[in-house]
C-alpha positions as a Python dict, from the first residue, in 0.01 Angstrom:
ca = {
    (1, 'M'): (0, 0, 0),
    (2, 'R'): (44, -131, -355),
    (3, 'L'): (412, -211, -296),
    (4, 'I'): (335, -410, 19),
    (5, 'I'): (45, -600, -139),
    (6, 'G'): (247, -667, -456),
    (7, 'N'): (542, -811, -263),
    (8, 'Y'): (303, -1018, -52),
    (9, 'I'): (134, -1171, -357),
    (10, 'L'): (475, -1249, -508),
    (11, 'G'): (544, -1471, -206),
    (12, 'R'): (815, -1262, -44),
    (13, 'D'): (858, -1294, 333),
    (14, 'S'): (1051, -983, 439),
    (15, 'Y'): (1013, -623, 325),
    (16, 'R'): (1207, -322, 452),
    (17, 'I'): (1069, 25, 384),
    (18, 'V'): (1348, 283, 396),
    (19, 'S'): (1320, 662, 377),
    (20, 'S'): (1596, 920, 335),
    (21, 'N'): (1403, 1135, 584),
    (22, 'R'): (1164, 1068, 866),
    (23, 'I'): (874, 852, 751),
    (24, 'A'): (556, 1061, 748),
    (25, 'S'): (289, 955, 997),
    (26, 'S'): (42, 914, 710),
    (27, 'H'): (278, 670, 536),
    (28, 'M'): (336, 482, 860),
    (29, 'E'): (-37, 448, 918),
    (30, 'E'): (-83, 327, 560),
    (31, 'A'): (179, 57, 620),
    (32, 'R'): (4, -50, 943),
    (33, 'A'): (-340, -53, 780),
    (34, 'T'): (-212, -257, 485),
    (35, 'T'): (-50, -523, 703),
    (36, 'R'): (-380, -561, 890),
    (37, 'R'): (-549, -646, 559),
    (38, 'L'): (-306, -927, 473),
    (39, 'I'): (-307, -1265, 648),
    (40, 'G'): (20, -1349, 824),
    (41, 'L'): (179, -1005, 779),
    (42, 'S'): (304, -788, 1068),
    (43, 'I'): (545, -505, 1143),
    (44, 'I'): (834, -646, 1347),
    (45, 'E'): (1069, -346, 1352),
    (46, 'E'): (1005, 25, 1333),
    (47, 'S'): (1218, 341, 1356),
    (48, 'S'): (1188, 698, 1234),
    (49, 'D'): (1320, 616, 886),
    (50, 'Q'): (1269, 239, 848),
    (51, 'V'): (996, -21, 880),
    (52, 'M'): (1054, -398, 869),
    (53, 'I'): (757, -615, 771),
    (54, 'Q'): (759, -993, 805),
    (55, 'C'): (526, -1260, 666),
    (56, 'S'): (491, -1572, 881),
    (57, 'I'): (269, -1789, 660),
    (58, 'D'): (328, -2163, 657),
    (59, 'P'): (195, -2292, 321),
    (60, 'G'): (148, -2637, 472),
    (61, 'K'): (-138, -2505, 685),
    (62, 'F'): (-350, -2405, 386),
    (63, 'N'): (-530, -2604, 120),
    (64, 'I'): (-625, -2434, -206),
    (65, 'Q'): (-954, -2621, -240),
    (66, 'S'): (-1061, -2509, 109),
    (67, 'L'): (-962, -2146, 36),
    (68, 'I'): (-1156, -2140, -293),
    (69, 'R'): (-1462, -2293, -128),
    (70, 'R'): (-1434, -2036, 150),
    (71, 'L'): (-1427, -1757, -109),
    (72, 'S'): (-1740, -1895, -274),
    (73, 'I'): (-1925, -1928, 59),
    (74, 'I'): (-1853, -1569, 161),
    (75, 'A'): (-1940, -1431, -183),
    (76, 'L'): (-2273, -1618, -189),
    (77, 'T'): (-2348, -1509, 167),
    (78, 'M'): (-2296, -1148, 62),
    (79, 'L'): (-2534, -1196, -230),
    (80, 'D'): (-2797, -1354, -6),
    (81, 'E'): (-2767, -1074, 251),
    (82, 'A'): (-2808, -803, -13),
    (83, 'V'): (-3130, -964, -135),
    (84, 'Q'): (-3258, -1020, 220),
    (85, 'T'): (-3258, -645, 279),
    (86, 'L'): (-3497, -611, -16),
    (87, 'T'): (-3737, -872, 123),
    (88, 'T'): (-3722, -764, 489),
    (89, 'S'): (-3646, -390, 462),
    (90, 'D'): (-3378, -455, 725),
    (91, 'P'): (-3059, -267, 621),
    (92, 'S'): (-2842, -468, 862),
    (93, 'F'): (-2827, -755, 612),
    (94, 'A'): (-2682, -535, 336),
    (95, 'K'): (-2445, -370, 582),
    (96, 'D'): (-2318, -714, 686),
    (97, 'A'): (-2258, -797, 319),
    (98, 'I'): (-2052, -482, 273),
    (99, 'S'): (-1845, -555, 583),
    (100, 'R'): (-1749, -899, 447),
    (101, 'E'): (-1562, -753, 151),
    (102, 'N'): (-1240, -711, 354),
    (103, 'E'): (-1243, -1081, 445),
    (104, 'V'): (-1282, -1176, 78),
    (105, 'D'): (-985, -957, -17),
    (106, 'M'): (-769, -1113, 255),
    (107, 'I'): (-847, -1470, 150),
    (108, 'Y'): (-812, -1387, -219),
    (109, 'R'): (-468, -1230, -173),
    (110, 'L'): (-353, -1521, 42),
    (111, 'T'): (-474, -1764, -226),
    (112, 'I'): (-290, -1580, -504),
    (113, 'R'): (25, -1561, -289),
    (114, 'L'): (22, -1937, -236),
    (115, 'L'): (-47, -2012, -603),
    (116, 'T'): (229, -1774, -715),
    (117, 'S'): (474, -1942, -477),
    (118, 'A'): (363, -2285, -600),
    (119, 'Q'): (461, -2192, -956),
    (120, 'G'): (826, -2174, -858),
    (121, 'D'): (834, -2441, -590),
    (122, 'R'): (694, -2790, -646),
    (123, 'T'): (710, -2860, -271),
    (124, 'I'): (477, -2570, -195),
    (125, 'A'): (243, -2686, -473),
    (126, 'E'): (215, -3027, -311),
    (127, 'K'): (166, -2876, 35),
    (128, 'I'): (-133, -2671, -76),
    (129, 'G'): (-292, -2961, -262),
    (130, 'I'): (-181, -2914, -624),
    (131, 'A'): (-28, -3229, -771),
    (132, 'D'): (2, -3091, -1126),
    (133, 'P'): (160, -2742, -1163),
    (134, 'L'): (-24, -2703, -1495),
    (135, 'R'): (-343, -2664, -1292),
    (136, 'I'): (-223, -2358, -1104),
    (137, 'L'): (-360, -2117, -1368),
    (138, 'G'): (-710, -2263, -1340),
    (139, 'N'): (-707, -2205, -965),
    (140, 'V'): (-593, -1846, -1019),
    (141, 'L'): (-877, -1781, -1265),
    (142, 'V'): (-1144, -1932, -1040),
    (143, 'S'): (-1018, -1734, -738),
    (144, 'K'): (-1032, -1412, -939),
    (145, 'Y'): (-1384, -1484, -1063),
    (146, 'L'): (-1501, -1540, -704),
    (147, 'E'): (-1336, -1219, -588),
    (148, 'L'): (-1524, -1035, -865),
    (149, 'V'): (-1850, -1202, -757),
    (150, 'A'): (-1796, -1067, -406),
    (151, 'D'): (-1720, -721, -548),
    (152, 'Q'): (-2048, -728, -740),
    (153, 'A'): (-2239, -848, -433),
    (154, 'E'): (-2100, -553, -238),
    (155, 'I'): (-2209, -312, -512),
    (156, 'M'): (-2556, -468, -507),
    (157, 'A'): (-2575, -431, -127),
    (158, 'R'): (-2494, -60, -157),
    (159, 'R'): (-2763, -14, -423),
    (160, 'V'): (-3016, -196, -206),
    (161, 'L'): (-2937, 44, 78),
    (162, 'E'): (-2995, 337, -159),
    (163, 'I'): (-3335, 193, -253),
    (164, 'E'): (-3424, 160, 115),
    (165, 'R'): (-3314, 519, 185),
    (166, 'D'): (-3518, 648, -110),
    (167, 'G'): (-3826, 481, 36),
    (168, 'S'): (-3932, 359, -307),
    (169, 'T'): (-4237, 136, -334),
    (170, 'I'): (-4144, -196, -489),
    (171, 'E'): (-4403, -427, -635),
    (172, 'D'): (-4421, -775, -483),
    (173, 'D'): (-4390, -928, -830),
    (174, 'D'): (-4062, -742, -887),
    (175, 'I'): (-3920, -862, -555),
    (176, 'E'): (-4024, -1217, -640),
    (177, 'R'): (-3847, -1196, -975),
    (178, 'I'): (-3533, -1061, -807),
    (179, 'L'): (-3544, -1350, -560),
    (180, 'N'): (-3571, -1602, -842),
    (181, 'L'): (-3286, -1441, -1037),
    (182, 'S'): (-3075, -1435, -720),
    (183, 'K'): (-3137, -1804, -656),
    (184, 'L'): (-3042, -1887, -1014),
    (185, 'A'): (-2722, -1680, -994),
    (186, 'S'): (-2630, -1845, -662),
    (187, 'S'): (-2685, -2195, -801),
    (188, 'I'): (-2471, -2113, -1104),
    (189, 'I'): (-2181, -2007, -879),
    (190, 'Q'): (-2216, -2298, -637),
    (191, 'D'): (-2255, -2561, -908),
    (192, 'A'): (-1966, -2416, -1109),
    (193, 'V'): (-1732, -2434, -807),
    (194, 'D'): (-1844, -2791, -736),
    (195, 'C'): (-1776, -2886, -1099),
    (196, 'F'): (-1432, -2729, -1083),
    (197, 'F'): (-1335, -2988, -823),
    (198, 'T'): (-1548, -3287, -933),
    (199, 'E'): (-1479, -3239, -1306),
    (200, 'D'): (-1832, -3350, -1390),
    (201, 'I'): (-1852, -3245, -1754),
    (202, 'K'): (-2228, -3302, -1789),
    (203, 'K'): (-2311, -3094, -1483),
    (204, 'T'): (-2069, -2826, -1602),
    (205, 'N'): (-2257, -2807, -1931),
    (206, 'D'): (-2583, -2766, -1734),
    (207, 'V'): (-2431, -2469, -1552),
    (208, 'L'): (-2346, -2303, -1882),
    (209, 'E'): (-2701, -2365, -2007),
    (210, 'N'): (-2839, -2206, -1688),
    (211, 'K'): (-2631, -1899, -1765),
    (212, 'N'): (-2820, -1867, -2095),
    (213, 'V'): (-3150, -1890, -1903),
    (214, 'M'): (-3026, -1618, -1668),
    (215, 'D'): (-2946, -1389, -1961),
    (216, 'M'): (-3294, -1431, -2108),
    (217, 'E'): (-3468, -1363, -1775),
    (218, 'E'): (-3254, -1058, -1702),
    (219, 'R'): (-3334, -904, -2041),
    (220, 'K'): (-3708, -938, -1971),
    (221, 'F'): (-3685, -744, -1644),
    (222, 'F'): (-3755, -372, -1621),
    (223, 'S'): (-3849, -157, -1323),
    (224, 'N'): (-3912, 215, -1276),
    (225, 'V'): (-3747, 203, -933),
    (226, 'R'): (-3405, 369, -934),
    (227, 'N'): (-3120, 117, -892),
    (228, 'F'): (-3351, -182, -931),
    (229, 'N'): (-3253, -256, -1290),
    (230, 'A'): (-2889, -218, -1186),
    (231, 'I'): (-2942, -497, -932),
    (232, 'T'): (-3067, -735, -1200),
    (233, 'Q'): (-2769, -639, -1415),
    (234, 'G'): (-2545, -716, -1117),
    (235, 'L'): (-2700, -1061, -1090),
    (236, 'A'): (-2632, -1116, -1460),
    (237, 'I'): (-2268, -1019, -1408),
    (238, 'I'): (-2243, -1262, -1115),
    (239, 'S'): (-2382, -1544, -1330),
    (240, 'E'): (-2132, -1447, -1600),
    (241, 'K'): (-1846, -1502, -1354),
    (242, 'G'): (-2003, -1835, -1263),
    (243, 'A'): (-2003, -1929, -1630),
    (244, 'G'): (-1634, -1835, -1641),
    (245, 'I'): (-1566, -2080, -1357),
    (246, 'A'): (-1771, -2345, -1539),
    (247, 'E'): (-1568, -2296, -1857),
    (248, 'V'): (-1247, -2352, -1661),
    (249, 'A'): (-1407, -2664, -1508),
    (250, 'F'): (-1519, -2786, -1852),
    (251, 'D'): (-1169, -2749, -1998),
    (252, 'R'): (-1020, -2922, -1695),
    (253, 'A'): (-1259, -3215, -1739),
    (254, 'L'): (-1143, -3251, -2100),
    (255, 'E'): (-786, -3312, -1983),
    (256, 'R'): (-874, -3668, -1887),
    (257, 'Q'): (-1048, -3946, -2076),
    (258, 'S'): (-1421, -3989, -2021),
    (259, 'E'): (-1730, -4134, -2189),
    (260, 'I'): (-1783, -3800, -2361),
    (261, 'C'): (-1425, -3732, -2468),
    (262, 'K'): (-1205, -4032, -2550),
    (263, 'L'): (-835, -3967, -2599),
    (264, 'S'): (-657, -4152, -2877),
    (265, 'A'): (-327, -4326, -2804),
}
C-alpha cells in the first residue's frame, strides 16, 4: 500500500509489482484496495506473480485552486455534520462525516501528486494553474493543513457518536457554546483559504486575530461529559490549522508591493 501510494504521489505513471513466488491473495487484495483509493489508478495486467498498475491522469484536467477549495468544502462539511449530531441526536450526520474521509484522502493525494510533478515540469505547473514554481510549496502546505482539518473532523465525529451511545445529558448552554466555537473554527478555515487566493493581507491578519479569540474561548470551556472537552480541543486544533493557512497567505501577500508593505527598488 505504501509503495503504491508513494509512487503515485511522486507522479509516476506505471508500476509493476513482481514476486519470486505466487503473489498472496492478501497482497493482491491490498493492491486492488489501494488503487481504488487513488484517483486515476487501475490494474491493467495481472498474473500469478506480477501486477501492472497504470495511472491515467491528465494534469490539464485539474486546477489546483479548485482542488484546494474542494478539500476545504469537504473538511468543513465534515465538521458541520459532526456538530449537527450533537444538536439533533441524529447519528447519521456524524456517520456521513466519517464516510467522507476517504474522499478527502483521494483528493489530497491527487493534489500532492500534481504539485510534485509541477516541481519538475514547468508545463505541468502551468496546466494546473501555477505560474510561479516558487508558489508550489505554499500550495503543498495548505493542502496538508486541510487534510489535517478533515482528520480532526473525523475524530470529532467519532467522539460525538460515543457521547450519543453513552446517553450523556448535555446542558443546552454547553451545546450552544460548542456551536459558537464550531462556527468560529469554520470561519477561520474558510476565510484563511479565501485569503490564500485573494492575498488580502488585512483580512488575513483578522483571521489570525480570530485564532487568538478561539484559544481564549476554548480555555474557558469545561464539561463533565466524557469526550466533550476533547471536542472543544479538536475545534482548537482545527482553528490552529486555519491559522497555519493564514500565515502562508500572509507571507504570500508580502511577496508583492501593497499599501502595507512597500518594496524598495
